[in-house]
C-alpha positions in Angstrom: -0.3 -0.1 0.3 1.2 3.2 -0.6 2.5 5.5 2.2 1.0 9.6 2.4 4.5 10.8 1.1 3.8 8.8 -2.1 0.3 9.9 -2.3 1.0 13.3 -1.8 3.9 13.5 -4.5 1.6 12.0 -6.8 -1.3 14.4 -6.4 1.1 16.9 -6.6 2.5 15.6 -9.7 -0.5 15.1 -11.7 -1.3 19.0 -10.2 1.1 20.3 -11.8 0.7 18.3 -15.2 -3.2 19.4 -15.2 -1.7 23.0 -15.1 0.9 22.3 -17.9 3.8 23.0 -15.6 6.8 20.9 -15.7 7.2 18.5 -12.4 10.1 19.5 -10.6 11.2 18.5 -7.1 11.2 22.3 -5.7 7.6 22.5 -7.5 6.2 19.5 -5.9 7.8 20.5 -2.7 5.9 23.7 -2.7 2.5 22.4 -3.4 3.4 20.0 -0.6 4.1 23.0 1.7 0.9 24.6 0.6 -1.3 21.8 1.6 0.6 21.7 4.8 1.8 18.0 4.0 5.1 17.0 5.8 7.2 14.3 3.5 10.9 13.1 3.8 13.2 15.6 1.7 14.0 12.8 -1.0 10.3 12.2 -1.8 9.5 15.2 -4.4 13.0 15.0 -6.1 12.8 11.0 -6.3 9.6 11.7 -8.0 10.9 14.6 -10.2 13.7 12.1 -11.5 11.1 9.2 -11.7 8.5 11.1 -14.0 11.4 12.7 -16.2 11.0 12.3 -19.9 7.6 10.9 -19.6 4.5 12.2 -20.8 2.3 11.7 -17.8 -1.1 12.8 -19.4 -0.8 10.2 -22.2 -0.3 7.7 -19.5 -3.3 9.2 -18.1 -5.4 9.0 -21.3 -3.9 5.6 -22.7 -4.2 3.6 -19.3 -6.9 0.7 -20.9 -5.3 0.7 -24.1 -2.9 -1.9 -23.3 0.8 -1.8 -23.5 2.4 0.6 -26.2 0.4 1.8 -28.9 -1.4 -1.0 -29.1 -4.9 0.0 -30.1 -8.1 -1.4 -28.5 -9.1 -3.2 -31.3 -6.3 -6.1 -30.4 -8.3 -6.8 -27.2 -11.7 -7.6 -28.8 -10.2 -10.8 -30.8 -9.0 -12.0 -27.6 -11.9 -11.7 -25.9 -13.9 -12.4 -28.3 -11.6 -16.0 -28.7 -12.3 -16.9 -24.7 -15.8 -16.5 -25.4 -16.0 -20.0 -26.8 -13.9 -21.5 -24.6 -16.4 -19.7 -21.7 -19.5 -21.2 -23.5 -17.9 -24.6 -24.3 -16.8 -25.2 -20.7 -20.3 -24.2 -19.9 -22.0 -26.8 -22.0 -19.2 -29.4 -20.6 -20.5 -28.8 -16.8 -24.1 -29.3 -18.1 -23.7 -33.0 -20.0 -21.7 -33.8 -16.5 -24.0 -33.1 -14.2 -27.0 -36.0 -15.0 -24.2 -38.5 -14.9 -23.3 -37.5 -11.3 -27.1 -38.0 -10.1 -27.6 -40.3 -7.1 -29.9 -42.5 -9.6 -27.2 -43.7 -12.0 -25.5 -45.4 -8.4 -28.8 -46.9 -7.5 -28.8 -45.6 -4.6 -32.1 -43.6 -5.2 -33.9 -41.2 -2.0 -37.5 -42.3 -2.5 -36.6 -46.4 -3.7 
């Protein structure tokens, strides 16, 4: 689970990205001070280094598209391939149920 310091730095970085301001350790620290959040001094710099050269806005908008720049269409064939397999499993379960009844073994409840 994320700590208070990590979450605070993430939110501060998201505020900077939303305002189209470069994410730096000093700016993250400024936002945290304005919000009266105390964190260890290394956290803002750590987050600024981690986000250096990363387009955070693109990461957020493409969160559901999968790995890399793959279009969402790539997910649909996989889901379509999984659907027949799930139906086959359901049919197999339906076929097995009558075979497992007690009447087949000669132990009927009301015999």
